[in-house]
N, C-alpha and C positions, 0 to 999 in steps of 0.2 A: 420361764418360757420353754426351756428344754423339757421340763416335766409335762407341760401341757401338750406339746407335740408328741411325746412318747405315749401319753394317755390316749390321744387321738388315734395314733397308729395301732395301739392295742385294741381299741374299740373297733376299728375297721377290720382288723384281723379276726376278731371274735365274730363279728357280723358276717364276714365272708365264710368262715367255717360253718356257722349256723345255716347260712343260705345253701352251701354246698351239700350239707347233710340232708336238708329238706328236699333239694332237687333230686338227689340220688334216691331218696325214699319214694318220691312221687313218680319217678320214671319206672321204678321197680313194680309199683302197684298198679299204675294206670297204663293200659295198653291202648294204642291208637287203633281204631277200627276203620277200615277202608270202606267208604260208601259204595254201595252196590246200586246198579241202575234200578232195581226194584224199589229202592227207597226214595226215588225222585218223585215229585208231585206229578200226578196224571191230569192232563187237561180234560175238562168236562165238556167243552164245546167242540163242535166239528171243526176241523182245520180249514175247510172251505166255506165257512159261514161268513157271508159278506158283512153281517152286522157285528161280528166278533163278540157274541154273547151279550149284546147290548152295550158294549164299551165304546162303540163308534158314535153313539148318540150322546147328546149333552143332557 
């Protein structure tokens, strides 16, 4: 029983080490890009359209 617990702990430690190295490599390569307002979708309908581009009808 002691051997099984020790093997489980070793497996968890190895998994944690592997996950930590993968995470540190991922953060070094991938940079977060902040969204700009020019990247937002632009509405094609007039804001004062009472029909709302045909979405008001069924």
